[in-house]
C-alpha positions in Angstrom: -24.3 -64.1 27.6 -20.7 -64.0 28.5 -18.3 -61.1 27.9 -17.7 -60.5 24.2 -14.1 -59.6 23.3 -13.4 -57.0 20.6 -11.6 -59.7 18.7 -14.8 -61.7 18.3 -16.9 -58.6 17.7 -14.6 -57.5 14.8 -15.4 -60.8 13.1 -19.1 -59.9 12.8 -20.5 -58.1 9.8 -22.9 -55.2 10.1 -26.1 -57.3 9.9 -24.9 -59.7 12.6 -23.9 -56.8 14.9 -27.3 -55.2 14.6 -29.1 -58.5 15.4 -26.8 -59.1 18.4 -27.4 -55.6 19.7 -31.2 -56.1 19.4 -31.0 -59.5 21.1 -28.8 -58.0 24.0 -31.1 -55.1 24.4 -34.2 -57.3 24.8 -32.4 -59.5 27.3 -31.3 -56.4 29.2 -34.9 -55.1 29.3 -36.1 -58.4 30.6 -33.5 -58.4 33.3 -34.4 -54.8 34.3 -38.0 -55.7 34.6 -37.2 -58.7 36.8 -34.9 -56.4 38.9 -37.7 -53.9 39.4 -40.0 -56.7 40.5 -37.5 -58.0 42.9 -37.3 -61.5 41.3 -33.8 -61.0 40.0 -31.3 -62.9 42.3 -28.9 -65.1 40.5 -28.8 -63.1 37.4 -28.1 -59.7 39.1 -24.5 -59.9 38.0 -25.5 -60.1 34.3 -26.7 -56.5 33.9 -23.3 -54.8 33.8 -21.6 -57.3 31.3 -24.6 -57.0 29.0 -24.5 -53.2 29.0 -20.7 -53.3 28.3 -21.2 -55.8 25.5 -23.8 -53.5 23.9 -21.4 -50.6 24.2 -18.6 -52.6 22.5 -20.9 -53.6 19.7 -22.1 -50.1 19.2 -18.5 -48.9 19.1 -17.6 -51.4 16.4 -20.8 -50.5 14.5 -19.7 -46.8 14.6 -16.2 -47.7 13.4 -17.7 -49.6 10.5 -19.9 -46.6 9.6 -16.9 -44.3 9.6 -14.9 -46.6 7.3 -17.5 -46.3 4.6 
C-alpha cells in the first residue's frame, strides 16, 4: 500500500475508513511477524508508511466523530 494523502482519505465514508484501517492493521501485523522471523527484506520499508496511513485514517475518523 502506498502513502495515502489526506485528500483521498477525506473522500472515504466512515464504513470505508473502518474497513481500510482493519485491512492495514492486518497487513502491518503480518509484516511484523515476518520481521520478527527475519524473513522481511524487501518489504522492510513498508512498516513506517503503513503505520502513518493508519494514523491518518484514525485522525480522520476522530474528526468525523466530532462533527456529529
